[in-house]
N, C-alpha and C positions, 0 to 999 in steps of 0.2 A: 333590794335596798331595804335597810332597817326602817321600822316605824319612826324611831327617834330622828333619823336623818331626814325622813319625809317631812316631819314636823318642822325641823330647822329650815326646810326649804320654803315654808309658807310665805315668808316675806317676798321671796323671789317669784313664787307662783302668783302672788296677788299684785306684783308691781304693775302700775299703770292701769289697773282695773277701775272702771267707773262705778260698778256695783256688783255685789255678790248677794244673791237672794236664795233662800232666807238667810239672814245674818244676825242671829241672836247670839252674840259672843258670850253672854252670861248664861246661856242655856246648857244644861247637861245632856240634852238630847242631840245625838250626832246627826239627826236629820234636820236640825236647825242651826248647826254650828259646823262649818266646813273643817276647821282645825280638828275638832273632835272626830269627825268622819274619817279624816286622814289618819289620825293617831290610833283610833280603835279598830279600823278595818283590818282584817287579817289577810287581805289580798290587795293587789294593785287596783286602784280605781279605774273605771272605764270612762274616759273623757271623750265626749262626742263633739264633733264639729261638722256641720253639714254645708255642702256647697251645691248650688244649682248651676250647672254649666250652661248658662244662658248666653254666654259670649265667649269668644275664643281666647281672650287674654285677661290677665289680672294685673293689678298694680300694687304698689306698696301699701295702700290702704287695706287691701284684702289680706295682706300678709300679716297684719297685726295679730289677728286671732290665731293664725297658724304658728306664729312665733310663741304665743302663749301655750299652744298645744305642745310644741317642742319642749317648753319648760316642764310640763307635766311628764313628758316622756323621760327627760333627764332626771326627774325625781323618782323614776321607777314605775310610773303608771302607764296604762295602755291608751294610746291614741286611737280613736275610732273615727275615721274620716268617712262620712256618708256622701257618696256621689248621688245627687238627686236626679238620677236619670228619668225617674217617673215624675217627680214633682216639677222638674224643669219644663215638662210639657204643659203644666198649668201655669207656672210662673208665680213667684212670690209677689202678692199684691202690696206688700209693705212699702209705704212711701210713694205709691203710684196714684196718679190722678186718672188713670184709665186702665182698661184691661190689657194685659201683656199679650203680644201675638204668640200663637202656638208655634213650637219648634218641632221639627221632624225628629224621628229617632236617630237618623244619621247625623244631623246637626249636633244633637246632644252628645252622641258618642265621640265625635271629632273634638268638640270643645272639652270634654272630660279628659281626653288623652293629653291635650295641651296643658290643661290645669295641672295634672299630676306631674308633668315634666317640669313645670315652673316651680313646683313645691319641693323638688328634690334638694335644692340647697338649704331648705328650711327644716324639713322633718327628717327624723332618723328612720330611713328605710331599711337599714341593715341589721340592727340589733333584733334578734329573734324575740317575738312576743311583745314588741313595743308598738307595733302599728298594724291596724286592721283597716283595709279599704273595702267598704261595702257599698253596694248599689241598692237603692231603696226599691227598685223594681222587684227585688227578691221577695219582699213581703207585700208591697202595695199592689202589684199586678195580680195577686191571687185573692184579693179581697172581693168577695161576692156581695150582692146587694144587701143581704141580711147583716153582714159585717159592717158595711158602710152605714146602714141604718143605725147600727149600734154606736158607731162613731158619732154620727150626727146627733144622736140623742144625748150626748154628753154636754152639749152647749146650746144655749138659746140664741135666737136672732138678736135679742138685746145685747147679749154678751159680745157677739160678733160685731155689732155696730158700735160698740164701745172701743173697738180697735182703731187706733189712729189711722187715717187713710180711708177706711170704710166710713167712719163718721163724717169726715169732710165730704166725701163723694155723695153720701146720702143727703146731706144738707144742701149740696149744690145740684142735686137731682142728676148727678152723673151716674149712668147705669152701673150697677153692681151685679155681676152674673153669679148664679148659684154655685158654679164650679169653683169660684174664687173662695167661697166659704170653706171648701174642702182643704185648701192649702195648709192653714195652721193646724188643722186636725191631722193631716197626713204627716207633716213635719213632727208633730207631737207623737204620732204613732211610731215614728222612727226610734224615739227614745224608749218606747215599750219594746220594740223588736230587738234592740241591741242591749237593753237593760243598762242604760246610762246612769252613771253616778254624778257626773257633771256635764253640763252642756255649755259650750262657749259660743259667743256671738256678739255682734255689735249692739249698741244701746237700742237700735231700732228693732231688735229681735226679742225684746223682753216678753211681749205678748205671746209669741210663738213658743218660747221656751217655757213660759208658765203653763201653757196648754199641755206641753209634754209632761210636766209634773202632775197635772190633774189626771191625765190619761194613765199614767203609771199607777196612780192610786186606784183609778177606776178598774184597771185590769189586775189589781191585786198585788202589785209590787210594793213590798213593805218599806223600802227606802227610796223615796223619789229623788230625782236629780236636783242638784244645785244649779242655779243659773249664774254664770260668770260673764259679765258684760264688759266689752272693751269699747273705748271711745271711738267716735268717727273722726278720723284725722282730717285736718285742713290740707288743702292741696298746696302746691309749690308757690301759689300766689298769696298764700296766707289769709285768704278771705272766704273762700267757699270750700265745701268738702271736696276731697280728692275725687276727681271724676274724669273719665276719658272724654266724655261728651263736652266737658268744660275746658278741656285741654290743659288742665293744671295737675297732671299726674306724672308719676315715674313708673313705667311699665317694668314688670319683672323680667321681660324678655328683651329689654333694651340693651344695646352694647355698653361697654364700660365707660367710654368717653361721654356718651349722651347722658348716662346716669350721673356721672360726675359733674358735668356742666350744669345740669339742673339743680343738683343738691347743694353745690357750693355757692349758689345764688339765692337760696331761700331766705325769706325775711327773718329778722331776729325774733319776731314774735312767735314763731313756730319751732325754732331750733331746739328748745328744751323738750318740747313734746316729741319731736322726732328722735332725740337721744333716748328718751324714756321708753318709747313704744317700738322703736325700730332697731335698737342696738342692745348689747349686753353690757355696755360700759358702765362702771360705777359713776353715778351722777354727782357724787361729791368731789370727784377728781377731774372734772372737765376744765379745759383752759378758760381763763377769764376773758381774753380778747375775743370779740365777736367774729373777726375774720378767722382766727385760729380754730374757733368752734365750728364754723362752717366747713373749713377744710377737713378737719378731723371727722366730722359727720359724713361728708362726701366719701372720703377714703374708706371709712368703716363700712358703710352700706355697700359700696361698690365691691369691696373685698368679700363680703358675704355671698355675693352672687357670681363673682368672676375671679376671686382669688386676690391675694395681696399683691402679687406682681402686676396683675392687670390694673389694680387700683393705683399703684405707683406710676405706671405708664400713663394712665388717664390723667393723673395730676400733672405729670410732666407735659402731656399734650395740651392740657388746659392752659398751662403757663405759656406755652409756645404760641397759643392763639391770641394772647393779650399783647397789643402793641405797646412799645416802650416810649417814654418821653424823658429826655435828659434834662435834669434840673440845672445843668451848667448854663443853660440859656436864660436862666432867671436871676435877677439881682435881688438878693435878700437884704433886709426883711421884706416879706411880701404877703399880701392877703391871699387866702385860699381861692377866692373868686378869680383872682388874676391867673392863678395856676390852671384853673378850669378853662379859662379863655385861651391861654397860651398853648395848652396841650391839645386844643381842638375839641374838647368835650363840650364846650359851650360857645355860642356864637359871639359873645361879648362878655365883658366883666359884669355888666348889668344883668345879662342872662344868667351868669354864674350866681349872682346874689339871689336872683329869683328862684333858681333851682335849689339852693341851700335852704331858703325860707320855706320852700314847698316840701322839704323833706326828701328830696330825690338824690341827695349827694351822700356818698359813703366813702370813708377812708379806711381801707383794710376791713371792710364789713361794718364799721361803726358809723352810725348815722350822724352827720354833722348838721347842727341846727343854728350855729352862730354864724351869721352872714359876714361878720367882721373878723372872723378868726384869722390871725396872722401867725406866720412862722419866721422866727429870727434867722434861721439858717436851714440848710437842706437836710440836716440830720433827722429832723422830725418827719421827713417825707420819704427819704431814700428807701427803696425796696418795697414800698407800700403800693397797693392798688387803689387808684382813685376811680370812683364809679359815679355815673349819673344815670339814673333810671335802671332798667334791667339789662340793657344791651350795650351800654357805652362804658368802656374800661380803658385805662392806661396803667402800665406799671411804671412807677417813677424811679429813674435811675440816676446815677451820679452825672 
C-alpha cells in the first residue's frame, strides 16, 4: 500500500481514540507526530497489541483495541499480537486492589487458544505478512538475573508508586509484592523485543505503554513507539464499564440471538459510542430514530461475528419473542398510561404514570417523559414496541 494511501487512512486509524502520545501535530519530528511517521516510513509500521490470557473468554469491550489493530492491517501495516503467556503468570496489576492469583502454564495455554479463536472474525489471519502472533515467553523466559537487574535499574520505586493502583494500595497499606513491579517492565520489554512502532491499549494502559517507550530508548532503538489509547466502553447497562463479573457484557462467544437481544436493548446514552467503537458504519449516516439505531447496531455487530444471515434470523427470532397487543381494544383518543395498563405492562393507569415519570417507559426505543402524553388515533402506535424497564415489552398491532 502506498504511503499516500496510508496517510489518507489516518482519520480512520484514529477514529474513536482517546489519546495518542506523543502527539505534537506541529512537529517535523516523525517520532512526535504519528502522521509523519506513517508518511515518511519506508516500510509498514509494526503495531503491537498484547493480551494476557488470564481468563477463558473475552467480550466486546476487549474487541475495541483489536478492531483498531485490524484498521492498521487494512491500511497496510503489520499487526503484532503478543500473547502474554509469561506475563499472565504474574498478572497485570493495573486497576487491581490486590495481587492477582498465579495461573498455571496449562491454564494460560488453554485460555490463549480460546482468545485466538474469538479473534478470527476481527483480525486478518489470511493476508501474508499482515499478522504476527508472538508469545512473550520467547524472550522473557530467557532473561537471566543480570538482564532483570538491568531492567529494574531503568525505573525508581517512586516512579512505580506513581502508577495508579500501586499508589492507592500503598496509601491504604495493602501489600504490593515485588514481582508486581516487574509487570510493566516486562510488558515494556515486549516492545523492545518486537521493535514496535505503535502500541495499542485501553486508557488504563498508558503507564505500561509509556514504559515501553522508555525501554526502547534505553536499549538503543532510535524510533520509540507511539501509544494509541482506546476508551473503556460502558457495559449494556450504560452505567459501569463492561465486565463479565458485573454481568453487563456481550461475550464474543455468545450465540447470535443472545447477542442480538442484549444489543437491541442498550440505553440510548451508549448507542453512539457502540457505533463508533464497535462498527465500521459512517457515523454521519445513522438513523435518527432511537429504536432504528438500536436495531441497526444489534444487526451490525451480530453480523460481524455470525454473518448477515444469522443476524437477520436473530432479529426475526427477537421479534417473535415479543408478545403482541391489539390496539383495537382501545378507544381513542387515549393517554399512553392507559395503554400501559391495558396491555398488561403496568398494574394500573397510576402505575403507568409513575413509570413514565421515572423514565422507565420507551416507545420504539425513545424514552417517554410526558406522563400526560395522548394519542388521537392508533396510527402513532401501530407497529411500535412499547417497553417498561428492561424486560417488559409488547408490540402494538392493529
